[in-house]
C-alpha positions in Angstrom: 84.2 81.7 144.9 82.0 81.7 141.9 82.6 82.8 138.7 81.9 87.0 137.8 80.2 85.4 134.8 77.5 83.9 136.7 77.1 86.9 139.1 74.2 89.5 138.8 74.8 93.4 138.0 72.2 96.2 137.8 74.6 98.5 139.2 76.4 99.3 142.3 73.9 100.7 144.7 73.8 97.8 146.7 76.6 94.9 146.4 75.6 92.0 148.3 77.2 88.6 149.0 74.9 85.5 149.5 75.6 81.6 149.6 78.7 82.6 148.0 77.5 84.8 144.8 78.1 88.6 144.8 75.2 90.7 142.7 75.1 94.2 142.5 71.5 96.3 142.4 71.4 99.8 141.6 68.3 101.0 144.3 65.3 100.8 141.8 66.3 97.3 140.7 67.1 96.5 144.6 64.1 98.3 146.2 61.4 96.7 143.5 63.0 93.4 144.1 62.9 93.6 148.2 59.3 94.6 147.7 58.6 91.7 145.9 60.2 89.7 148.3 58.2 91.2 151.2 55.3 90.9 149.2 56.0 87.0 148.6 56.5 86.4 152.4 52.8 87.5 153.5 55.0 90.5 155.5 53.3 93.5 153.3 49.9 93.0 151.1 51.3 94.7 148.3 54.1 96.3 146.2 52.4 99.8 146.7 54.6 101.3 149.0 55.9 105.2 149.6 59.2 106.1 149.5 59.9 106.1 153.4 58.2 102.5 153.4 60.5 101.5 150.8 63.7 102.6 152.4 62.6 101.1 155.8 61.9 97.5 153.8 65.3 97.7 151.9 67.6 98.7 155.4 66.0 95.9 157.0 67.3 93.5 153.9 70.4 95.3 153.1 71.4 95.9 156.9 69.4 93.2 159.0 67.7 96.6 160.8 66.8 99.7 160.8 68.6 102.4 162.7 65.7 104.8 162.6 62.1 104.4 160.8 61.2 106.5 158.6 57.7 105.5 158.4 54.2 103.4 159.7 56.1 100.2 158.4 59.8 100.9 160.0 58.0 101.6 163.3 55.6 98.2 163.0 58.7 96.4 162.2 61.0 97.8 164.9 58.4 97.9 167.5 57.3 93.9 166.9 60.9 92.6 165.8 60.7 89.8 168.6 57.8 88.3 166.9 59.0 89.4 163.0 62.8 88.5 162.9 62.2 84.6 163.2 59.0 82.6 161.9 58.3 78.9 162.5 62.4 79.1 163.1 62.7 80.8 159.9 64.7 84.4 159.5 62.7 87.5 157.8 66.3 89.0 156.6 67.7 85.3 155.3 64.2 85.1 154.1 63.8 88.6 152.4 68.0 87.7 150.9 67.1 84.6 149.5 63.9 86.3 147.4 66.1 89.3 146.4 68.9 87.1 145.1 67.0 84.6 143.5 64.7 86.8 141.4 68.1 87.9 140.1 70.0 84.5 139.5 66.5 83.6 137.7 66.3 87.0 135.4 70.3 86.6 134.9 69.7 82.7 133.6 66.6 84.3 131.7 69.1 86.7 130.0 71.9 84.3 129.5 69.7 82.1 127.5 69.9 79.3 129.7 66.6 79.4 131.1 63.0 79.9 129.5 60.2 81.6 131.6 56.6 80.5 130.9 53.2 81.9 132.5 51.6 79.1 134.4 48.0 79.9 134.9 47.2 77.0 137.2 49.6 78.9 139.8 49.2 82.2 138.5 52.7 82.5 138.6 56.0 81.9 136.4 57.7 79.1 136.0 61.6 78.4 134.4 62.9 75.5 132.0 65.8 74.7 130.3 65.9 75.7 126.6 66.9 72.2 125.1 64.2 70.7 127.2 66.4 69.1 129.8 65.4 68.3 133.1 61.7 70.5 133.8 62.9 73.4 135.9 62.6 75.1 139.1 59.6 74.5 140.5 60.0 77.0 143.1 60.5 75.9 147.2 58.0 77.0 149.2 58.7 80.1 150.9 58.2 80.6 155.0 54.9 83.1 155.6 54.6 85.7 157.6 50.9 86.7 156.7 49.5 86.5 160.1 52.3 89.0 161.4 51.4 91.3 158.0 52.0 94.9 157.9 47.9 96.6 157.6 47.4 100.6 157.6 
């Protein structure tokens, strides 16, 4: 069991365990992280979703399925689930959760003063390093892409 001081908590609306960590999220935090993960994976083109689209995407990440689609995005996910669920052997649900947890873990480490954030102009992305100049940290591992199957309005 992982000590509680390494777990992230922003609320209790969504409590999810992943790779031995237990993170609690308030609804807005979880929605924003799931949406950002879907953009990073290329499942959606931007984070400009309406409430129903967000709820469908959150349901996939939290429950691994959509019981009843509320939006065009949800209907797309349900209709094309056979193709979307696994892309090149990679699970969409796993990667949504992994990126949600990765972002929360990084934020928690920054909050605790264990990581520093910098902006990398070359990659147009954030980088992370240990504050005392230890090993250069977190060249974040590449993620699989769902861009070819991206939901388009």
